[in-house]
C-alpha positions as CSV (number, residue, x, y, z in Angstrom):
1,M,-77.4,36.1,48.6
2,D,-76.0,35.5,52.3
3,S,-79.3,33.1,52.7
4,L,-78.3,31.4,49.6
5,R,-74.6,31.0,50.5
6,A,-75.7,29.6,53.9
7,L,-77.9,27.0,52.1
8,F,-75.0,25.7,50.2
9,D,-72.4,25.6,53.1
10,L,-74.9,23.7,55.1
11,N,-75.6,20.9,52.3
12,R,-72.3,21.0,50.6
13,Q,-71.6,17.5,51.3
14,I,-74.9,16.6,49.8
15,F,-73.9,18.8,46.8
16,Q,-70.5,17.1,46.6
17,F,-72.3,13.3,46.9
18,L,-74.8,14.2,44.0
19,Y,-71.9,15.6,41.7
20,G,-70.2,12.4,42.1
21,L,-73.6,10.4,41.5
22,V,-73.9,12.2,38.3
23,F,-70.5,11.4,36.8
24,F,-70.7,7.9,38.2
25,V,-74.0,7.2,36.6
26,L,-72.8,8.6,33.1
27,G,-69.8,6.3,33.1
28,L,-71.9,3.4,34.5
29,A,-74.7,4.0,31.8
30,I,-72.1,3.9,29.0
31,A,-70.3,0.9,30.5
32,V,-73.3,-1.4,30.5
33,Q,-74.4,-0.5,27.1
34,T,-73.0,-3.2,24.9
35,R,-71.7,-1.7,21.4
36,S,-69.5,-4.3,20.1
37,Y,-71.7,-5.0,16.8
38,S,-71.6,-1.1,16.1
39,R,-69.7,0.1,13.1
40,L,-70.0,3.7,14.1
41,E,-66.5,5.3,15.5
42,L,-68.3,6.4,18.3
43,A,-68.9,3.2,20.0
44,R,-65.4,2.6,20.0
45,S,-64.6,6.0,21.8
46,L,-67.2,5.8,24.6
47,G,-65.4,3.4,26.7
48,W,-63.0,6.5,27.5
49,L,-66.1,8.6,28.5
50,A,-67.1,5.7,30.7
51,A,-63.7,5.6,32.2
52,F,-64.1,9.4,32.9
53,G,-67.2,9.3,34.5
54,L,-66.3,6.4,36.8
55,L,-63.1,7.7,38.0
56,H,-64.4,11.3,38.4
57,G,-67.3,10.2,40.5
58,S,-65.1,8.1,42.5
59,Y,-62.6,11.2,43.3
60,E,-65.3,13.2,44.3
61,W,-66.7,10.4,46.7
62,A,-63.2,10.0,47.8
63,E,-62.9,13.7,48.5
64,L,-66.2,13.9,50.2
65,F,-64.9,11.3,53.1
66,A,-61.4,12.7,53.1
67,P,-61.9,14.6,56.3
68,V,-63.1,11.5,58.3
69,Q,-60.2,9.2,57.0
70,E,-57.5,11.8,57.6
71,A,-58.6,11.8,61.4
72,Y,-57.3,8.3,61.8
73,L,-54.4,8.4,59.8
74,S,-50.5,9.7,60.5
75,E,-49.2,12.5,58.3
76,R,-47.6,9.6,55.8
77,G,-50.8,8.3,55.6
78,I,-52.6,11.4,54.8
79,F,-50.2,12.1,52.0
80,S,-50.7,8.7,50.7
81,L,-54.3,9.7,50.7
82,H,-53.9,12.6,48.8
83,L,-51.7,10.5,46.5
84,I,-54.6,8.3,45.6
85,H,-57.2,11.2,45.4
86,L,-54.9,13.1,42.7
87,A,-54.3,9.7,40.9
88,L,-58.1,9.3,40.4
89,L,-58.5,12.9,39.3
90,C,-55.6,12.8,37.0
91,L,-56.5,9.7,35.5
92,S,-60.3,10.9,35.0
93,F,-58.7,13.9,33.0
94,V,-56.6,11.6,31.0
95,A,-59.5,9.3,30.1
96,L,-61.5,12.4,29.0
97,F,-58.6,13.6,26.9
98,E,-58.3,10.0,25.3
99,F,-62.1,10.2,24.6
100,G,-61.3,13.1,22.4
101,V,-58.4,11.5,20.8
102,A,-60.5,8.5,20.1
103,L,-62.9,10.6,18.2
104,L,-60.6,12.3,16.1
105,R,-58.2,9.4,15.4
106,P,-60.5,7.9,12.4
107,L,-60.1,11.3,11.0
108,G,-56.3,11.3,11.0
109,R,-55.6,13.5,13.9
110,G,-55.4,11.0,16.7
111,Q,-51.9,9.7,17.0
112,W,-50.2,12.9,17.5
113,L,-52.6,14.1,19.9
114,H,-52.4,10.9,21.9
115,N,-48.5,11.7,22.0
116,L,-49.4,15.1,23.4
117,S,-51.4,13.6,25.9
118,V,-48.6,11.4,26.9
119,V,-46.3,14.6,27.2
120,I,-48.8,16.6,29.1
121,L,-49.0,13.6,31.6
122,G,-45.4,13.2,32.1
123,A,-44.7,17.0,32.5
124,Y,-47.5,17.2,35.1
125,L,-46.2,14.1,37.1
126,L,-42.7,15.5,37.1
127,V,-43.8,19.0,38.3
128,I,-45.8,17.7,41.2
129,A,-43.3,15.3,42.2
130,W,-40.3,17.7,42.3
131,P,-40.7,21.7,42.0
132,L,-44.1,21.9,43.5
133,P,-43.3,20.0,46.8
134,L,-40.3,22.4,47.6
135,W,-42.6,25.5,46.8
136,L,-45.6,24.3,48.8
137,P,-44.4,21.9,51.6
138,D,-47.6,21.7,53.4
139,P,-49.4,18.6,52.3
140,H,-52.7,20.4,51.9
141,T,-51.4,23.3,50.2
142,W,-49.7,20.9,47.8
143,H,-52.6,19.0,47.3
144,R,-54.6,22.1,46.2
145,G,-51.8,23.2,44.1
146,A,-51.5,19.8,42.3
147,E,-55.1,19.6,41.9
148,A,-55.3,23.2,40.0
149,L,-52.1,22.2,37.7
150,A,-54.3,19.0,36.7
151,R,-57.2,21.1,36.1
152,Y,-55.3,23.6,34.1
153,G,-53.1,21.4,32.2
154,I,-55.4,18.4,31.6
155,A,-58.9,19.0,32.3
156,F,-59.3,22.4,30.5
157,P,-57.6,21.1,27.2
158,A,-59.3,17.6,27.5
159,G,-62.7,19.1,27.6
160,L,-62.3,21.4,24.6
161,L,-60.8,18.3,22.5
162,A,-63.5,16.0,23.7
163,A,-66.2,18.8,22.6
164,Y,-64.5,19.2,19.3
165,G,-64.2,15.4,18.8
166,L,-67.9,14.9,19.5
167,R,-68.6,17.6,17.0
168,E,-66.8,16.1,14.2
169,Q,-68.0,12.7,14.7
170,T,-71.6,14.2,14.8
171,F,-71.4,16.0,11.5
172,L,-69.4,13.5,9.6
173,H,-70.8,9.8,10.7
174,I,-74.0,10.5,12.6
175,A,-75.7,13.2,10.4
176,P,-75.6,10.8,7.4
177,L,-78.2,8.6,9.5
178,N,-80.7,11.5,9.2
179,V,-81.9,11.4,12.9
180,P,-82.3,15.2,14.0
181,R,-83.3,14.2,17.3
182,I,-80.0,12.4,18.0
183,I,-77.9,15.0,16.4
184,R,-79.4,17.6,18.7
185,T,-78.8,15.6,21.8
186,L,-75.1,15.1,20.8
187,R,-74.8,18.9,20.1
188,V,-75.9,19.3,23.7
189,A,-73.4,16.9,24.8
190,G,-70.7,18.6,23.2
191,V,-71.8,22.1,24.4
192,A,-71.8,20.5,28.1
193,L,-68.3,19.2,27.6
194,A,-67.1,22.7,26.6
195,L,-68.7,24.3,29.4
196,Y,-67.1,21.7,31.8
197,A,-63.8,22.6,30.3
198,L,-64.4,25.9,31.3
199,A,-66.0,25.2,34.9
200,G,-64.0,22.0,35.8
201,G,-60.7,23.1,34.3
202,L,-60.3,26.9,35.1
203,I,-61.9,27.1,38.7
204,P,-59.6,25.3,40.9
205,P,-59.4,25.6,44.8
206,R,-57.6,28.6,45.7
207,V,-53.9,28.5,45.3
208,P,-51.0,30.7,46.0
209,F,-50.2,31.4,41.9
210,F,-51.9,33.0,39.2
211,P,-54.7,32.6,37.9
212,G,-55.7,30.4,41.0
213,S,-55.1,33.1,43.2
214,W,-57.5,35.4,41.4
215,L,-60.3,32.8,39.8
216,N,-61.1,30.1,42.2
217,S,-63.7,28.4,43.8
218,E,-63.8,30.9,46.8
219,S,-63.8,34.0,44.6
220,F,-66.2,32.4,42.2
221,E,-68.8,31.9,45.1
222,R,-68.3,35.2,46.6
223,A,-69.0,36.7,43.2
224,L,-72.1,34.6,42.3
225,G,-73.2,33.1,45.6
226,V,-73.1,29.7,44.1
227,P,-70.3,27.4,44.6
228,P,-68.7,26.0,41.3
229,L,-69.5,22.6,42.6
230,V,-73.4,23.2,41.7
231,I,-72.6,24.6,38.2
232,T,-70.4,21.6,37.4
233,S,-73.0,19.3,38.9
234,I,-75.7,20.8,36.5
235,I,-73.3,20.6,33.5
236,G,-72.6,16.9,34.5
237,L,-76.2,16.0,34.8
238,V,-76.8,17.8,31.1
239,L,-73.8,15.7,29.8
240,A,-75.2,12.5,31.3
241,V,-78.8,13.0,29.8
242,A,-77.8,14.0,26.5
243,V,-75.2,10.9,26.3
244,I,-77.4,8.5,27.7
245,R,-80.3,9.6,25.2
246,A,-77.9,9.8,22.4
247,L,-77.0,6.0,23.0
248,E,-80.2,5.3,21.2
249,V,-78.3,5.9,17.8
250,F,-76.9,2.3,18.3
251,D,-80.3,1.0,18.5
252,L,-81.5,2.8,15.6
253,E,-78.1,1.5,13.6
254,T,-78.9,-2.3,14.7
255,R,-82.6,-1.8,13.3
256,R,-81.3,-0.3,9.9
257,Q,-78.8,-3.1,9.7
258,I,-81.5,-5.9,10.2
259,E,-83.7,-4.1,7.8
260,Q,-80.7,-4.1,5.2
261,M,-80.3,-7.7,5.7
262,E,-84.0,-8.4,5.5
263,Q,-84.1,-6.5,2.2
264,Q,-81.2,-8.4,0.9
265,Q,-82.7,-11.5,1.8
266,I,-85.9,-10.8,0.4
267,L,-84.2,-9.7,-3.0
268,A,-82.2,-12.9,-3.3
269,A,-85.1,-15.0,-2.8
270,E,-87.1,-13.4,-5.3
271,R,-84.2,-13.7,-7.9
272,D,-83.9,-17.3,-7.1
273,R,-87.5,-17.9,-7.4
274,I,-87.6,-16.0,-10.9
275,A,-84.4,-18.1,-11.7
276,R,-86.2,-21.3,-11.1
277,D,-89.2,-20.2,-12.9
278,L,-87.2,-19.2,-16.0
279,H,-85.4,-22.6,-15.9
280,D,-88.4,-24.8,-15.1
281,G,-90.8,-22.9,-17.2
282,A,-89.8,-20.2,-19.8
283,I,-86.9,-22.0,-21.0
284,Q,-88.2,-25.5,-21.1
285,T,-91.7,-24.2,-23.1
286,V,-89.2,-22.4,-25.8
287,Y,-87.0,-25.7,-26.0
288,T,-90.1,-27.6,-26.5
289,A,-91.3,-25.2,-29.1
290,G,-87.6,-25.6,-30.9
291,L,-88.0,-29.3,-31.0
292,L,-91.5,-29.1,-32.6
293,V,-90.3,-26.7,-35.1
294,E,-87.3,-28.7,-35.9
295,S,-89.6,-31.9,-36.3
296,A,-91.9,-29.9,-38.6
297,Y,-88.7,-28.9,-40.8
298,T,-87.5,-32.5,-41.1
299,L,-90.9,-33.1,-42.9
300,T,-91.0,-30.2,-45.2
301,P,-89.5,-30.2,-48.6
302,P,-85.9,-28.5,-48.4
303,D,-86.6,-26.1,-51.1
304,S,-90.1,-25.1,-50.2
305,P,-90.9,-21.8,-48.5
306,A,-92.2,-23.4,-45.5
307,A,-88.9,-24.8,-44.7
308,S,-87.0,-21.4,-45.2
309,R,-89.4,-20.0,-42.8
310,L,-89.0,-23.1,-40.2
311,E,-85.4,-22.6,-40.3
312,K,-85.7,-19.0,-39.5
313,A,-87.9,-19.9,-36.5
314,M,-85.5,-22.4,-35.1
315,L,-82.6,-19.7,-35.2
316,V,-84.9,-17.3,-33.5
317,L,-85.9,-19.9,-30.7
318,N,-82.4,-20.8,-30.3
319,D,-81.5,-17.0,-29.8
320,A,-84.3,-17.0,-27.3
321,I,-83.0,-20.0,-25.3
322,A,-79.5,-18.2,-25.4
323,A,-80.9,-14.9,-24.2
324,L,-82.8,-16.6,-21.3
325,R,-79.8,-18.5,-20.2
326,R,-77.9,-15.3,-20.0
327,N,-80.6,-13.7,-17.9
328,L,-80.8,-16.8,-15.7
329,G,-76.8,-16.6,-15.3
330,Q,-77.2,-12.8,-14.3
331,L,-79.9,-13.7,-11.9
332,R,-77.9,-16.5,-10.0
333,P,-74.9,-15.6,-8.0
334,A,-71.4,-16.4,-9.7
335,R,-70.5,-19.8,-8.3
336,S,-67.1,-19.7,-6.7
337,S,-64.5,-22.9,-6.9
338,E,-64.5,-22.8,-3.2
339,S,-65.0,-25.9,-1.0
340,L,-68.2,-25.9,1.1
341,A,-65.8,-25.7,4.3
342,E,-64.2,-22.4,2.9
343,A,-67.4,-20.9,2.0
344,L,-68.7,-21.8,5.4
345,E,-65.7,-19.9,7.0
346,H,-66.4,-16.9,4.8
347,L,-70.0,-16.8,5.7
348,A,-69.4,-17.0,9.3
349,A,-66.9,-14.1,9.1
350,D,-69.4,-11.8,7.2
351,P,-69.6,-8.6,9.2
352,R,-73.4,-8.8,8.5
353,F,-73.7,-11.6,11.1
354,R,-70.3,-11.1,12.9
355,S,-70.9,-7.5,14.2
356,M,-74.5,-8.8,15.5
357,V,-73.7,-12.1,17.3
358,D,-70.9,-14.5,18.0
359,V,-70.4,-16.9,15.4
360,Q,-68.5,-20.0,15.8
361,L,-67.9,-22.5,13.2
362,Q,-67.1,-26.4,13.7
363,V,-66.3,-28.2,10.2
364,D,-65.7,-32.2,10.0
365,L,-65.4,-32.3,6.3
366,P,-62.8,-34.5,4.4
367,P,-60.4,-31.9,2.6
368,T,-60.6,-33.9,-0.5
369,A,-64.2,-33.9,-0.9
370,A,-66.2,-31.4,-3.1
371,L,-69.7,-30.6,-3.1
372,A,-71.4,-29.6,-6.5
373,P,-71.2,-25.9,-7.0
374,A,-74.8,-25.7,-7.3
375,R,-75.5,-27.6,-4.4
376,T,-73.0,-25.5,-2.4
377,D,-75.0,-22.3,-3.5
378,H,-78.3,-24.0,-2.1
379,V,-76.5,-25.0,1.3
380,L,-75.1,-21.7,1.7
381,A,-78.3,-20.0,1.1
382,V,-80.0,-21.9,3.7
383,V,-77.3,-21.2,6.2
384,A,-77.4,-17.4,5.5
385,E,-81.2,-17.5,5.8
386,A,-80.8,-19.2,9.4
387,L,-78.2,-16.9,10.5
388,S,-80.4,-13.8,9.4
389,N,-83.5,-15.2,11.2
390,V,-81.1,-15.4,14.4
391,V,-80.0,-11.8,13.9
392,R,-83.6,-10.7,13.4
393,H,-85.8,-12.4,15.9
394,A,-83.8,-14.8,18.3
395,R,-82.0,-12.1,20.5
396,A,-79.1,-14.3,20.8
397,R,-75.5,-13.9,21.8
398,H,-73.7,-16.9,20.3
399,V,-74.6,-19.2,17.3
400,L,-72.9,-22.1,16.5
401,I,-72.8,-23.6,12.7
402,S,-71.6,-27.1,12.4
403,A,-71.2,-29.5,9.3
404,A,-70.1,-32.9,9.0
405,R,-70.1,-35.7,6.6
406,R,-71.2,-39.3,7.6
407,D,-72.0,-42.1,5.5
408,G,-72.2,-40.3,2.2
409,H,-74.7,-37.6,3.8
410,L,-74.0,-34.0,5.0
411,T,-75.6,-32.8,7.9
412,L,-75.4,-29.0,8.8
413,T,-76.7,-27.5,11.9
414,V,-77.3,-23.8,13.0
415,Q,-77.9,-23.6,16.7
416,D,-78.4,-20.2,18.7
417,D,-78.8,-19.4,22.4
418,G,-81.8,-17.1,21.8
419,I,-85.4,-17.0,23.1
420,G,-86.2,-19.9,20.9
421,A,-88.7,-20.6,17.9
422,G,-91.0,-23.2,19.7
423,P,-91.2,-26.9,18.8
424,A,-93.4,-25.6,15.6
425,P,-92.3,-22.2,14.3
426,S,-94.9,-20.7,11.6
427,A,-93.8,-21.0,8.2
428,G,-92.9,-17.5,6.8
429,Y,-91.4,-16.6,3.5
430,G,-87.7,-17.3,4.7
431,L,-88.4,-20.8,6.1
432,R,-90.5,-21.9,3.2
433,N,-87.5,-20.9,0.9
434,M,-85.1,-22.8,3.2
435,R,-87.5,-26.0,2.8
436,D,-87.8,-25.5,-0.8
437,R,-84.1,-25.3,-1.3
438,A,-83.9,-28.4,0.9
439,R,-86.1,-30.3,-1.2
440,L,-83.9,-29.4,-4.3
441,L,-81.1,-30.9,-2.7
442,G,-82.9,-34.0,-2.2
443,G,-82.6,-33.6,1.6
444,E,-84.8,-32.6,4.5
445,L,-84.8,-29.4,6.9
446,Q,-85.8,-29.5,10.4
447,V,-86.4,-26.5,12.6
448,A,-87.3,-26.8,16.4
449,G,-86.5,-25.0,19.5
450,S,-87.8,-24.3,23.1
451,A,-88.5,-21.2,25.0
452,G,-85.5,-20.0,26.3
453,K,-83.0,-22.4,25.0
454,G,-82.5,-21.2,21.5
455,T,-83.4,-22.8,18.0
456,R,-82.2,-25.5,16.2
457,V,-81.8,-25.6,12.4
458,Q,-80.7,-28.9,10.8
459,L,-80.1,-29.7,7.0
460,S,-79.6,-33.1,6.1
461,L,-78.8,-34.2,2.4
462,P,-77.0,-36.8,0.2
463,W,-73.7,-35.8,-0.5
464,D,-73.6,-36.9,-4.2
465,E,-76.4,-35.5,-6.4
466,A,-77.1,-38.9,-7.7
467,H,-78.5,-39.9,-4.6
């Protein structure tokens, strides 16, 4: 036991540096992960956990170098240094508390908890500013007392609240994704936060008031032979590894969003193909058959049995044509009364695309000019397919949709800043569907790109169908 204690005493600065490093890496790993596209509430909460890690790691490093800095500072400078250290510690605990608040806010329990954190912080600042300096006039003793109060009053409830909030988010929002590996990892992270609440919130430096006079870092080390710094370092390491591994849930969410978009595009294209086949094939065939029956009916004596049967046949064929047209209307989406500019604005704001890439729109269309509804549907389908390709394949951050009418022609361009499709991209199902629509519109589709400079999809067509 004595040799173990001597080992920790000899390498205390190393352990303190590693402790700060663990939490700083935790914060940095979360901060560099972009989650703006995610629809999970966890994504909007992790910024607070990143702030906790960065601030808490900075506090430990500041404490590590404090003795060196104090040797060159006056008494007032030392007091100012203590204030800076306390500010880092207190802000880190507040960030951890707000992490728990952010996790519970969507569940309807966030506002009063946020108000509680404001009250706790205000009460803490009031205590350390007025009664505590009178009771503990020595700067070092005052610093330890203020640190102990921060751990009791903020760190302990913050760790428990964050653990509970993470548990609730895991079971309510992550569990439906059916990813047991990530659920287990988040459970480990929740347990680590609860343990941190105990180790980091209830074991302060030795102070002259209860319970810090009884349970503190010195008494803990005497009892177990291990300083609490080592325990909290292990807890922090487990928390960091668990949270970093759990960030995979956002990649999984992205893949599933893309798969869902692909399925929707395939279904839409297949419905459109069936609708075209019905319109150009079955309906025309039945209509031709009706004309033949009608011509035969005109050549048949009105009172003959054949005329009666031909009349019934015409009625049946007319019913068949009406039924086919109803099915055709169900296959094709309902056409709205929106102008092309309005429809493009709605498409650019669609969360399916907006959550994955920054979509900008530039429209130069006369406000009174209207494109035929059927043609508007085809144009929107081409733009939607182009945006889907950007999301699925381009790895782009920005995409620009521009539309302009010049000399009786509409020119519409979708330009991204992704990896580029090359000068002659392979014609997959989606690209073939876009070219088919361009031909139906009497226009032309051009797709080109270069490595590292993005892809440009340009649709040109006459504005009026008569052309």
